[in-house]
SEFIZA-3560 file (N, C-alpha, C; in Angstrom, 3 decimals):
REM SEFIZA-3560
<numar><xx>0.854</xx><yy>-1.219</yy><zz>-0.021</zz><atom>N</atom></numar>
<numar><xx>-0.024</xx><yy>0.012</yy><zz>0.037</zz><atom>CA</atom></numar>
<numar><xx>0.790</xx><yy>1.389</yy><zz>-0.036</zz><atom>C</atom></numar>
<numar><xx>1.961</xx><yy>1.166</yy><zz>0.708</zz><atom>N</atom></numar>
<numar><xx>2.924</xx><yy>2.375</yy><zz>0.834</zz><atom>CA</atom></numar>
<numar><xx>3.506</xx><yy>2.801</yy><zz>-0.499</zz><atom>C</atom></numar>
<numar><xx>4.089</xx><yy>1.757</yy><zz>-1.112</zz><atom>N</atom></numar>
<numar><xx>4.655</xx><yy>2.045</yy><zz>-2.514</zz><atom>CA</atom></numar>
<numar><xx>3.513</xx><yy>2.461</yy><zz>-3.463</zz><atom>C</atom></numar>
<numar><xx>2.489</xx><yy>1.870</yy><zz>-3.535</zz><atom>N</atom></numar>
<numar><xx>1.310</xx><yy>2.230</yy><zz>-4.409</zz><atom>CA</atom></numar>
<numar><xx>1.009</xx><yy>3.698</yy><zz>-4.189</zz><atom>C</atom></numar>
<numar><xx>0.871</xx><yy>4.044</yy><zz>-2.992</zz><atom>N</atom></numar>
<numar><xx>0.542</xx><yy>5.485</yy><zz>-2.729</zz><atom>CA</atom></numar>
<numar><xx>1.587</xx><yy>6.493</yy><zz>-2.971</zz><atom>C</atom></numar>
<numar><xx>2.860</xx><yy>6.094</yy><zz>-2.802</zz><atom>N</atom></numar>
<numar><xx>4.004</xx><yy>6.950</yy><zz>-3.120</zz><atom>CA</atom></numar>
<numar><xx>4.015</xx><yy>7.202</yy><zz>-4.657</zz><atom>C</atom></numar>
<numar><xx>3.813</xx><yy>6.000</yy><zz>-5.361</zz><atom>N</atom></numar>
<numar><xx>3.805</xx><yy>6.274</yy><zz>-6.943</zz><atom>CA</atom></numar>
<numar><xx>2.670</xx><yy>7.061</yy><zz>-7.300</zz><atom>C</atom></numar>
<numar><xx>1.448</xx><yy>7.053</yy><zz>-6.741</zz><atom>N</atom></numar>
<numar><xx>0.312</xx><yy>7.776</yy><zz>-7.053</zz><atom>CA</atom></numar>
<numar><xx>0.765</xx><yy>9.227</yy><zz>-6.819</zz><atom>C</atom></numar>
<numar><xx>1.191</xx><yy>9.467</yy><zz>-5.739</zz><atom>N</atom></numar>
<numar><xx>1.511</xx><yy>10.906</yy><zz>-5.242</zz><atom>CA</atom></numar>
<numar><xx>2.593</xx><yy>11.570</yy><zz>-5.941</zz><atom>C</atom></numar>
<numar><xx>3.590</xx><yy>10.686</yy><zz>-6.577</zz><atom>N</atom></numar>
<numar><xx>4.754</xx><yy>11.104</yy><zz>-7.402</zz><atom>CA</atom></numar>
<numar><xx>4.891</xx><yy>10.577</yy><zz>-8.710</zz><atom>C</atom></numar>
<numar><xx>3.702</xx><yy>10.509</yy><zz>-9.315</zz><atom>N</atom></numar>
<numar><xx>3.514</xx><yy>10.136</yy><zz>-10.669</zz><atom>CA</atom></numar>
<numar><xx>4.392</xx><yy>10.502</yy><zz>-11.613</zz><atom>C</atom></numar>
<numar><xx>4.861</xx><yy>11.689</yy><zz>-11.552</zz><atom>N</atom></numar>
<numar><xx>5.689</xx><yy>12.601</yy><zz>-12.499</zz><atom>CA</atom></numar>
<numar><xx>7.029</xx><yy>11.969</yy><zz>-12.282</zz><atom>C</atom></numar>
<numar><xx>7.549</xx><yy>11.999</yy><zz>-11.151</zz><atom>N</atom></numar>
<numar><xx>8.873</xx><yy>11.517</yy><zz>-10.823</zz><atom>CA</atom></numar>
<numar><xx>8.993</xx><yy>9.961</yy><zz>-11.302</zz><atom>C</atom></numar>
<numar><xx>8.006</xx><yy>9.168</yy><zz>-10.957</zz><atom>N</atom></numar>
<numar><xx>8.027</xx><yy>7.842</yy><zz>-11.481</zz><atom>CA</atom></numar>
<numar><xx>7.930</xx><yy>7.602</yy><zz>-12.900</zz><atom>C</atom></numar>
<numar><xx>7.214</xx><yy>8.479</yy><zz>-13.536</zz><atom>N</atom></numar>
<numar><xx>7.068</xx><yy>8.571</yy><zz>-15.195</zz><atom>CA</atom></numar>
<numar><xx>8.349</xx><yy>8.836</yy><zz>-15.670</zz><atom>C</atom></numar>
<numar><xx>9.034</xx><yy>9.812</yy><zz>-15.317</zz><atom>N</atom></numar>
<numar><xx>10.371</xx><yy>10.262</yy><zz>-15.751</zz><atom>CA</atom></numar>
<numar><xx>11.358</xx><yy>9.049</yy><zz>-15.576</zz><atom>C</atom></numar>
<numar><xx>11.382</xx><yy>8.533</yy><zz>-14.508</zz><atom>N</atom></numar>
<numar><xx>12.384</xx><yy>7.383</yy><zz>-14.118</zz><atom>CA</atom></numar>
<numar><xx>12.036</xx><yy>6.276</yy><zz>-15.125</zz><atom>C</atom></numar>
<numar><xx>10.734</xx><yy>5.738</yy><zz>-15.126</zz><atom>N</atom></numar>
<numar><xx>10.254</xx><yy>4.706</yy><zz>-15.864</zz><atom>CA</atom></numar>
<numar><xx>10.631</xx><yy>5.025</yy><zz>-17.543</zz><atom>C</atom></numar>
<numar><xx>10.289</xx><yy>6.186</yy><zz>-17.973</zz><atom>N</atom></numar>
<numar><xx>10.651</xx><yy>6.421</yy><zz>-19.426</zz><atom>CA</atom></numar>
<numar><xx>12.067</xx><yy>6.472</yy><zz>-19.697</zz><atom>C</atom></numar>
<numar><xx>12.902</xx><yy>6.880</yy><zz>-18.750</zz><atom>N</atom></numar>
<numar><xx>14.362</xx><yy>6.896</yy><zz>-19.031</zz><atom>CA</atom></numar>
<numar><xx>14.752</xx><yy>5.430</yy><zz>-19.186</zz><atom>C</atom></numar>
<numar><xx>14.213</xx><yy>4.542</yy><zz>-18.197</zz><atom>N</atom></numar>
<numar><xx>14.861</xx><yy>3.185</yy><zz>-18.119</zz><atom>CA</atom></numar>
<numar><xx>14.389</xx><yy>2.481</yy><zz>-19.392</zz><atom>C</atom></numar>
<numar><xx>13.159</xx><yy>2.776</yy><zz>-19.727</zz><atom>N</atom></numar>
<numar><xx>12.704</xx><yy>2.125</yy><zz>-21.123</zz><atom>CA</atom></numar>
<numar><xx>13.529</xx><yy>2.477</yy><zz>-22.194</zz><atom>C</atom></numar>
<numar><xx>13.808</xx><yy>3.808</yy><zz>-22.248</zz><atom>N</atom></numar>
<numar><xx>14.600</xx><yy>4.254</yy><zz>-23.426</zz><atom>CA</atom></numar>
<numar><xx>16.077</xx><yy>3.665</yy><zz>-23.326</zz><atom>C</atom></numar>
<numar><xx>16.456</xx><yy>3.511</yy><zz>-22.215</zz><atom>N</atom></numar>
<numar><xx>17.902</xx><yy>2.922</yy><zz>-22.065</zz><atom>CA</atom></numar>
<numar><xx>17.901</xx><yy>1.490</yy><zz>-22.592</zz><atom>C</atom></numar>
<numar><xx>16.691</xx><yy>0.761</yy><zz>-22.173</zz><atom>N</atom></numar>
<numar><xx>16.462</xx><yy>-0.639</yy><zz>-22.746</zz><atom>CA</atom></numar>
<numar><xx>16.315</xx><yy>-0.669</yy><zz>-24.217</zz><atom>C</atom></numar>
<numar><xx>15.609</xx><yy>0.282</yy><zz>-24.797</zz><atom>N</atom></numar>
<numar><xx>15.224</xx><yy>0.206</yy><zz>-26.259</zz><atom>CA</atom></numar>
<numar><xx>16.428</xx><yy>0.668</yy><zz>-27.154</zz><atom>C</atom></numar>
<numar><xx>17.224</xx><yy>1.567</yy><zz>-26.546</zz><atom>N</atom></numar>
<numar><xx>18.397</xx><yy>2.056</yy><zz>-27.458</zz><atom>CA</atom></numar>
<numar><xx>19.634</xx><yy>1.400</yy><zz>-27.129</zz><atom>C</atom></numar>
<numar><xx>19.739</xx><yy>0.954</yy><zz>-25.820</zz><atom>N</atom></numar>
<numar><xx>20.957</xx><yy>0.334</yy><zz>-25.551</zz><atom>CA</atom></numar>
<numar><xx>22.061</xx><yy>1.435</yy><zz>-25.070</zz><atom>C</atom></numar>
<numar><xx>21.592</xx><yy>2.542</yy><zz>-24.698</zz><atom>N</atom></numar>
<numar><xx>22.493</xx><yy>3.637</yy><zz>-24.322</zz><atom>CA</atom></numar>
<numar><xx>21.808</xx><yy>4.512</yy><zz>-23.188</zz><atom>C</atom></numar>
<numar><xx>22.719</xx><yy>5.441</yy><zz>-22.564</zz><atom>N</atom></numar>
<numar><xx>21.971</xx><yy>6.333</yy><zz>-21.735</zz><atom>CA</atom></numar>
<numar><xx>21.500</xx><yy>7.480</yy><zz>-22.402</zz><atom>C</atom></numar>
<numar><xx>20.264</xx><yy>8.126</yy><zz>-22.305</zz><atom>N</atom></numar>
<numar><xx>20.096</xx><yy>9.435</yy><zz>-23.029</zz><atom>CA</atom></numar>
<numar><xx>20.777</xx><yy>10.548</yy><zz>-22.800</zz><atom>C</atom></numar>
<numar><xx>21.157</xx><yy>11.380</yy><zz>-23.658</zz><atom>N</atom></numar>
<numar><xx>21.782</xx><yy>12.660</yy><zz>-23.586</zz><atom>CA</atom></numar>
<numar><xx>20.991</xx><yy>13.668</yy><zz>-22.777</zz><atom>C</atom></numar>
<numar><xx>21.485</xx><yy>14.659</yy><zz>-22.378</zz><atom>N</atom></numar>
<numar><xx>20.713</xx><yy>15.731</yy><zz>-21.767</zz><atom>CA</atom></numar>
<numar><xx>19.459</xx><yy>16.200</yy><zz>-22.691</zz><atom>C</atom></numar>
<numar><xx>19.726</xx><yy>16.407</yy><zz>-23.865</zz><atom>N</atom></numar>
<numar><xx>18.530</xx><yy>16.779</yy><zz>-24.711</zz><atom>CA</atom></numar>
<numar><xx>17.572</xx><yy>15.804</yy><zz>-24.941</zz><atom>C</atom></numar>
<numar><xx>17.976</xx><yy>14.531</yy><zz>-24.944</zz><atom>N</atom></numar>
<numar><xx>16.924</xx><yy>13.407</yy><zz>-24.979</zz><atom>CA</atom></numar>
<numar><xx>16.184</xx><yy>13.347</yy><zz>-23.639</zz><atom>C</atom></numar>
<numar><xx>16.911</xx><yy>13.604</yy><zz>-22.521</zz><atom>N</atom></numar>
<numar><xx>16.334</xx><yy>13.522</yy><zz>-21.365</zz><atom>CA</atom></numar>
<numar><xx>15.318</xx><yy>14.546</yy><zz>-21.097</zz><atom>C</atom></numar>
<numar><xx>15.466</xx><yy>15.824</yy><zz>-21.824</zz><atom>N</atom></numar>
<numar><xx>14.411</xx><yy>16.875</yy><zz>-21.876</zz><atom>CA</atom></numar>
<numar><xx>13.199</xx><yy>16.400</yy><zz>-22.618</zz><atom>C</atom></numar>
<numar><xx>13.387</xx><yy>15.613</yy><zz>-23.734</zz><atom>N</atom></numar>
<numar><xx>12.606</xx><yy>15.276</yy><zz>-24.552</zz><atom>CA</atom></numar>
<numar><xx>11.659</xx><yy>14.218</yy><zz>-23.776</zz><atom>C</atom></numar>
<numar><xx>12.223</xx><yy>13.347</yy><zz>-23.044</zz><atom>N</atom></numar>
<numar><xx>11.491</xx><yy>12.388</yy><zz>-22.204</zz><atom>CA</atom></numar>
<numar><xx>10.704</xx><yy>13.103</yy><zz>-21.155</zz><atom>C</atom></numar>
<numar><xx>11.260</xx><yy>14.159</yy><zz>-20.493</zz><atom>N</atom></numar>
<numar><xx>10.367</xx><yy>14.988</yy><zz>-19.546</zz><atom>CA</atom></numar>
<numar><xx>9.110</xx><yy>15.552</yy><zz>-20.358</zz><atom>C</atom></numar>
<numar><xx>9.318</xx><yy>16.129</yy><zz>-21.423</zz><atom>N</atom></numar>
<numar><xx>8.200</xx><yy>16.777</yy><zz>-22.216</zz><atom>CA</atom></numar>
<numar><xx>7.104</xx><yy>15.553</yy><zz>-22.561</zz><atom>C</atom></numar>
<numar><xx>7.529</xx><yy>14.389</yy><zz>-22.828</zz><atom>N</atom></numar>
<numar><xx>6.747</xx><yy>13.243</yy><zz>-23.102</zz><atom>CA</atom></numar>
<numar><xx>5.810</xx><yy>12.887</yy><zz>-21.974</zz><atom>C</atom></numar>
<numar><xx>6.571</xx><yy>12.713</yy><zz>-20.806</zz><atom>N</atom></numar>
<numar><xx>6.037</xx><yy>12.434</yy><zz>-19.677</zz><atom>CA</atom></numar>
<numar><xx>4.988</xx><yy>13.469</yy><zz>-19.196</zz><atom>C</atom></numar>
<numar><xx>5.343</xx><yy>14.664</yy><zz>-19.326</zz><atom>N</atom></numar>
<numar><xx>4.343</xx><yy>15.782</yy><zz>-18.897</zz><atom>CA</atom></numar>
<numar><xx>3.140</xx><yy>15.789</yy><zz>-19.718</zz><atom>C</atom></numar>
<numar><xx>3.292</xx><yy>15.515</yy><zz>-21.076</zz><atom>N</atom></numar>
<numar><xx>2.248</xx><yy>15.536</yy><zz>-22.095</zz><atom>CA</atom></numar>
<numar><xx>1.324</xx><yy>14.302</yy><zz>-21.696</zz><atom>C</atom></numar>
<numar><xx>1.879</xx><yy>13.176</yy><zz>-21.496</zz><atom>N</atom></numar>
<numar><xx>0.830</xx><yy>11.902</yy><zz>-21.361</zz><atom>CA</atom></numar>
<numar><xx>0.324</xx><yy>12.211</yy><zz>-19.962</zz><atom>C</atom></numar>
<numar><xx>0.844</xx><yy>12.824</yy><zz>-18.805</zz><atom>N</atom></numar>
<numar><xx>0.185</xx><yy>13.046</yy><zz>-17.566</zz><atom>CA</atom></numar>
<numar><xx>-0.862</xx><yy>14.154</yy><zz>-17.862</zz><atom>C</atom></numar>
<numar><xx>-0.695</xx><yy>15.018</yy><zz>-18.549</zz><atom>N</atom></numar>
<numar><xx>-1.661</xx><yy>16.185</yy><zz>-18.972</zz><atom>CA</atom></numar>
<numar><xx>-2.882</xx><yy>15.523</yy><zz>-19.597</zz><atom>C</atom></numar>
<numar><xx>-2.707</xx><yy>14.638</yy><zz>-20.559</zz><atom>N</atom></numar>
<numar><xx>-3.682</xx><yy>14.020</yy><zz>-21.356</zz><atom>CA</atom></numar>
<numar><xx>-4.365</xx><yy>12.856</yy><zz>-20.551</zz><atom>C</atom></numar>
<numar><xx>-3.959</xx><yy>12.742</yy><zz>-19.229</zz><atom>N</atom></numar>
<numar><xx>-4.533</xx><yy>11.610</yy><zz>-18.322</zz><atom>CA</atom></numar>
<numar><xx>-4.315</xx><yy>10.245</yy><zz>-18.962</zz><atom>C</atom></numar>
<numar><xx>-3.223</xx><yy>10.033</yy><zz>-19.552</zz><atom>N</atom></numar>
<numar><xx>-2.953</xx><yy>8.913</yy><zz>-20.231</zz><atom>CA</atom></numar>
<numar><xx>-2.197</xx><yy>7.833</yy><zz>-19.209</zz><atom>C</atom></numar>
<numar><xx>-1.946</xx><yy>6.640</yy><zz>-19.631</zz><atom>N</atom></numar>
<numar><xx>-1.501</xx><yy>5.553</yy><zz>-18.670</zz><atom>CA</atom></numar>
<numar><xx>-0.318</xx><yy>4.907</yy><zz>-19.265</zz><atom>C</atom></numar>
<numar><xx>-0.004</xx><yy>3.821</yy><zz>-18.855</zz><atom>N</atom></numar>
<numar><xx>1.299</xx><yy>3.149</yy><zz>-19.273</zz><atom>CA</atom></numar>
<numar><xx>1.427</xx><yy>2.863</yy><zz>-20.681</zz><atom>C</atom></numar>
<numar><xx>0.278</xx><yy>2.406</yy><zz>-21.348</zz><atom>N</atom></numar>
<numar><xx>0.319</xx><yy>2.203</yy><zz>-22.819</zz><atom>CA</atom></numar>
<numar><xx>0.486</xx><yy>3.355</yy><zz>-23.678</zz><atom>C</atom></numar>
<numar><xx>-0.098</xx><yy>4.571</yy><zz>-23.173</zz><atom>N</atom></numar>
<numar><xx>0.121</xx><yy>5.898</yy><zz>-23.815</zz><atom>CA</atom></numar>
<numar><xx>1.560</xx><yy>6.330</yy><zz>-23.713</zz><atom>C</atom></numar>
<numar><xx>2.082</xx><yy>5.991</yy><zz>-22.489</zz><atom>N</atom></numar>
<numar><xx>3.620</xx><yy>6.452</yy><zz>-22.358</zz><atom>CA</atom></numar>
<numar><xx>4.499</xx><yy>5.683</yy><zz>-23.241</zz><atom>C</atom></numar>
<numar><xx>4.229</xx><yy>4.280</yy><zz>-23.349</zz><atom>N</atom></numar>
<numar><xx>5.094</xx><yy>3.528</yy><zz>-24.096</zz><atom>CA</atom></numar>
<numar><xx>4.906</xx><yy>3.860</yy><zz>-25.768</zz><atom>C</atom></numar>
<numar><xx>3.680</xx><yy>4.283</yy><zz>-26.105</zz><atom>N</atom></numar>
<numar><xx>3.538</xx><yy>4.454</yy><zz>-27.572</zz><atom>CA</atom></numar>
<numar><xx>4.289</xx><yy>6.020</yy><zz>-27.898</zz><atom>C</atom></numar>
<numar><xx>3.978</xx><yy>6.881</yy><zz>-26.854</zz><atom>N</atom></numar>
<numar><xx>4.691</xx><yy>8.153</yy><zz>-27.077</zz><atom>CA</atom></numar>
<numar><xx>6.338</xx><yy>8.013</yy><zz>-27.146</zz><atom>C</atom></numar>
<numar><xx>6.717</xx><yy>7.098</yy><zz>-26.354</zz><atom>N</atom></numar>
<numar><xx>8.252</xx><yy>6.912</yy><zz>-26.293</zz><atom>CA</atom></numar>
<numar><xx>8.572</xx><yy>6.335</yy><zz>-27.623</zz><atom>C</atom></numar>
<numar><xx>7.962</xx><yy>5.409</yy><zz>-28.180</zz><atom>N</atom></numar>
<numar><xx>8.129</xx><yy>4.853</yy><zz>-29.518</zz><atom>CA</atom></numar>
<numar><xx>8.016</xx><yy>5.891</yy><zz>-30.634</zz><atom>C</atom></numar>
<numar><xx>7.262</xx><yy>6.896</yy><zz>-30.537</zz><atom>N</atom></numar>
<numar><xx>6.976</xx><yy>7.815</yy><zz>-31.494</zz><atom>CA</atom></numar>
<numar><xx>8.102</xx><yy>8.990</yy><zz>-31.459</zz><atom>C</atom></numar>
<numar><xx>8.828</xx><yy>8.920</yy><zz>-30.263</zz><atom>N</atom></numar>
<numar><xx>9.763</xx><yy>10.180</yy><zz>-30.088</zz><atom>CA</atom></numar>
<numar><xx>11.042</xx><yy>10.140</yy><zz>-30.959</zz><atom>C</atom></numar>
<numar><xx>11.544</xx><yy>11.350</yy><zz>-31.128</zz><atom>N</atom></numar>
<numar><xx>12.681</xx><yy>11.625</yy><zz>-31.965</zz><atom>CA</atom></numar>
<numar><xx>13.796</xx><yy>10.435</yy><zz>-31.473</zz><atom>C</atom></numar>
<numar><xx>13.981</xx><yy>10.577</yy><zz>-30.174</zz><atom>N</atom></numar>
<numar><xx>15.176</xx><yy>9.711</yy><zz>-29.690</zz><atom>CA</atom></numar>
<numar><xx>14.905</xx><yy>8.168</yy><zz>-30.014</zz><atom>C</atom></numar>
<numar><xx>13.785</xx><yy>7.659</yy><zz>-30.144</zz><atom>N</atom></numar>
<numar><xx>13.538</xx><yy>6.314</yy><zz>-30.327</zz><atom>CA</atom></numar>
<numar><xx>13.822</xx><yy>6.029</yy><zz>-31.771</zz><atom>C</atom></numar>
<numar><xx>13.186</xx><yy>6.961</yy><zz>-32.496</zz><atom>N</atom></numar>
<numar><xx>13.204</xx><yy>6.713</yy><zz>-33.997</zz><atom>CA</atom></numar>
<numar><xx>14.611</xx><yy>6.969</yy><zz>-34.630</zz><atom>C</atom></numar>
<numar><xx>15.570</xx><yy>7.631</yy><zz>-33.996</zz><atom>N</atom></numar>
<numar><xx>16.659</xx><yy>7.881</yy><zz>-34.555</zz><atom>CA</atom></numar>
<numar><xx>17.944</xx><yy>7.267</yy><zz>-33.873</zz><atom>C</atom></numar>
<numar><xx>17.436</xx><yy>6.214</yy><zz>-33.003</zz><atom>N</atom></numar>
<numar><xx>18.645</xx><yy>5.592</yy><zz>-32.228</zz><atom>CA</atom></numar>
<numar><xx>19.541</xx><yy>5.017</yy><zz>-33.015</zz><atom>C</atom></numar>
//
């Protein structure tokens, strides 16, 4: 219960961390500063649009970083 509550209360932090880890896995490298900024924008947009995990993954796959890896 405590972990779930923390994630819900800090969804933005969790989303940024999760998106970075997914991008590292997908590209095989650590994102650059500019790419990390793109990831933050993606997370913010998904959160604003009330999206979920699926929306985040789709947005990451459509990102410049993913497409030009």
